[in-house]
N, C-alpha and C positions, 0 to 999 in steps of 0.2 A: 586144699587148705582144711585142716581139721578144726572142728568147732571145739572151743574150750569151756563151754558151759552146757550142762544138761539138766533137765528137770523131769522128774517122774512122779506120778501119784501112786503111792503104795497102799495096799489094803492092810488090815491089821496083822494078818499072818506074815506078810512080807516085812512089815515094820519090825515085828518081833524077831524074825530071822536075821534081819539086817543088824539089829542091835547086838544080838549074840555074836554075829560074825565080826563086827567091828571091835567088840571087846576081846574076842579071842585073838584077833590079829595084833593086839597091843599097839594100835595107832595112837598118835599123840592127841589127848583130849583137848578140846577147845571150849571156851565159854561163849556161846552164841545165844542171844535171847530167843525165847519161844521155840527152842529145839528140844526134841526128845533125846537126841544124841548128836554131838558134833565132834568131828575128829579131823586130823590132817595127816598127810604123808608128803614126802617131797613133791612139790609142784602140783598138789591136789588138795582141795578142801571138800569135805563131805558133811553136809548138814541135813539131818532128818528133822523136819519141823513137826510140831504137835498136830498140825493139820493133816499130816501124812505126806506132805510134799517133800521130796528128796531133791536137793540141789547139789550137783557135783561140778566143781569149777577148778580150772587150772590147766597147765600145759599137759599134765599127765591124766587129765580127766577122761579123755577118749579111751586110753588103754585100760584105766581102772574099770570103766563101764563095760568094755568089751570082754575083759579077761576075769573080772570078779563079779560085778553086779549081774550081768546077763546070765552066766551059767549058774551062779550060786543062789540068786534071789529071784530074778525075773523068770528064769527057766525058759527064756526064748531070746533069739537074736533080734535086736531092735535097731541099733545103729547100722545104717546102710540098707535097711529093709523098709524104710519109710514108705516107699512107693507101693510096697506089698500091703502094709498095714492100713494105709490111707491113700489109695490111688487117686481119689478125687482131688486131693490137695495139690497134686502135681499136674493135673489136666488144666488147660487154659480156662481161666475164670477171673472174675474180679471180686475183691472184697470191699466192703463198705463199713465204715465205723464213724463215730462222732465223738466230740469232746466239748465240754462246757455245759452239758445239759443240767448238771447238778450245781453249777456255780452261779451265784448271784450276780457277780460282776462279769462283764465281757460277753462275747458273742456265742452263738452255737455254731460249731464248725463240723462239717461232714466231709469226709474224704473217701475217695475210691482209688483202688490200686489194682492193676492188671498183672497177672502172673501166668507163666507157663512152666514147664518142667525145669528148663535151664535157669529161669529167674528164681524159682523156689530154692534151688540148690544154692544160688548165690546169696539169697536173703538169709538162708539158714547159716551160711558161713559167716555172715555179718552179725549173727546173733539176734536177728530181728525177732521180737516177741511182743506180746500185748503191752501197750504203753502203760497200763495200770501197774505192771510189774517193774516199771522203770521209775525209780524214786527221784532221780535228778532231772530237772528241766533241761539243763545243759546237755546231758547225755541224750535226751530225747531230741533236742534240736540238732545235735551233731548226727545222730542216726537218721533223722529225717532228711538232712542234707545228702547223706550217702544214698538213701533210698531214691530220692529224686534224681540223683546222678545216674543211678543204675537203671531206673525205669524210664527216664527221659520224659516223653510226653504221654506215657502210659499210666498217668495218674491224674486226678482232678480234685479240686478243693472248692467247696461251697461254704461261704461264710455269711451267716445271718447276723448282722450287727445288732446291738441292743435296740436302736430306734426301729429298725425293720422288724425285729423279733417282737417288740411290744405292739407294733401295729398289726402284725399277723395274729398275735394272740388275742387282741381285742376283737378280731373278726372270727377266728376259728375257735378259740377257747379251749383247745385241747393240745397238750404238748406232743402226744404221740402222732397226731395228725400232722403237726408241723414237722416232726421228725421224719415222717413218711414222705412229706413233700421234699425235704432236704435230701433224703436218700435217693429219691427218684431223680432229682436234678443231678446229683453226683453220678448216678448211673448213666443218665442221658449224656452228660458232658464227656464222660469217658468213652462212651460208644461213638462219639464223634471222632475220637482218636484211635479207637480199637474196635471198629465195627464188626470184626469177626468174633468178638467175645461171645460165647454161648450161654454163660451162666453168671449170676451175681449172688453173692453170699453175704449175709449180715447177721448180727446178733439179733435175737428175737426180742422185740420191745412191744409188739402189738400184732394184730391180725395182718397176715401177708397181703390181704386184699387192699389194705390202706396204701401200701406202696404201689401196688398194681394199678389202682385207680389214678394215682398221681403221675404214672408214666405216660409219656407221649409216644409218637409213632415208632421211633427206633426201639424204645424200651419195652414196648409191648411184645416184641419178638424174643426177648431174652428169658431164659429160665430163671425164676426168682426163688431163692431159698433163704429162709430164716431158721436159725437154730440156737439153742442156748450154748453158751461158751464157744461161740464161733471164733473168738479171738485166738483159739488154738490153730486156726487155719492161717497159713503164711500170708495170704493176700489180705485177710482181715487184720492181721497183726501189723502189716505194713501200713494199711489205711489208718489204723488206730494211732500209730506214731505220727503220721502226716497230719492227722486231725489235731493231735495234741500239740504238735509244733506250731500249727496255725493258731491255735488258741493262746499259747504262751506268747507268740509274737504280738497278738492283738492286745493282751494284757500289758505287755511291756510298752507298747505304743501308747496305750491309754495312760499308763503310769507317767510317762514323760509329759503328756498333754496336761494332766491334772496335778502333777507334782507330788505323786504318792507312789508307794510301793503297793501295787494292787494285789491283795491276797486272793487265793482261790477258795472255793467252797462256799459255805453259808454260816460261818462260825461267828462268835462274838467279835473277833477281830475284824471280820468283814463288815459287820453291822456298825462298829465304831468308826471305821473309815468312811462308810456311807453317811453316817450322821454328821461327820465333820464337813463333808462335801455339801450336804443339804443345808447345813447351817451357814455355810459360806456363799453358796450359789443359788439356793432356793430349791424347792422340791422338783422342779422341772429337770434338774440335772440327772435325776434317776433314769429318765427316759433314754438318755444317751450313754449310760454306763452300766445299767443293770437290767435284769429280767424282772419286771415290776409285778408279775403275778405271784412271785414268792411272798410268803408271809413275812419275810424279813422287811419288805417294803413298809408294811403297817407298823412294825416295831420301830423302824428308823424314823418314819414321819412323826409318830407319836412322841418319841423321845425329844424331837426338836420343835415340837409344838404345832405340828401340822396333822392333817388326816388325808386319807386317800382322795377326798373331795378336792383337795388343793393340787392334786396331780393333773397337769394338763393332758389333753387328749393326745395320743401318740400319732394321730393321722396328720 
């Protein structure tokens, strides 16, 4: 099964060469926001963004990349040679990622996903990529369902709900340490199901030793690696989608319980919804719906006539 979507990061010389090529080929120009150039051909859309990211999508994308982009611009064969360019991505390992860290409402969710070479190929055929590049929650939910079906029990989810989150923060006082604890639990939980896994990879958010210290007996035997932009790894990308789906499910459940459409992030809309809930239910409601160390908490309480002193203890 051919993948119908490809993403590349081009340097400035490659971008200039691609722009010349696309203009010379007289492709159909398209109007796409934030692009340096955007064109289409039958069954293929080619968008070069101002950031240097090239997105090629459609039924003919594979052939266009193989017969035009690779020989004319990249000057190397990429498709079908992934195991050569990034062999570690195809070796057995697990990826770990989180969702909800920057959101005032809802839990912190950490997921882990195990892959081997066969699973990596299947995940790539499904178009699995970092959840931050998926703009639709429904797409993320559907993709997470397919990932769980593919991986079976070779994935794990750790959800730290707002009440537990606030209790932990009151004792630890450091988000990265809490995140390290969650990553360690997700690794340990998956090792119960895939004890043969030799390596765990996550995005870098703090010193690796923070996770190492939080690991227990099984986890201390695994090779732990953190690196920037780890979401390019298929296992981390799968974990990011599972974590995002878990977070979205939690927000929707919260929305039904409190009768609101729970927004993500920490925007003015988030603050206004929190103010209405506090005005209706009192300041203690924040302990069950939000991460109270955010500065948003002080703004919400002040707007409704309270202060942080009115917030009950999370214990």
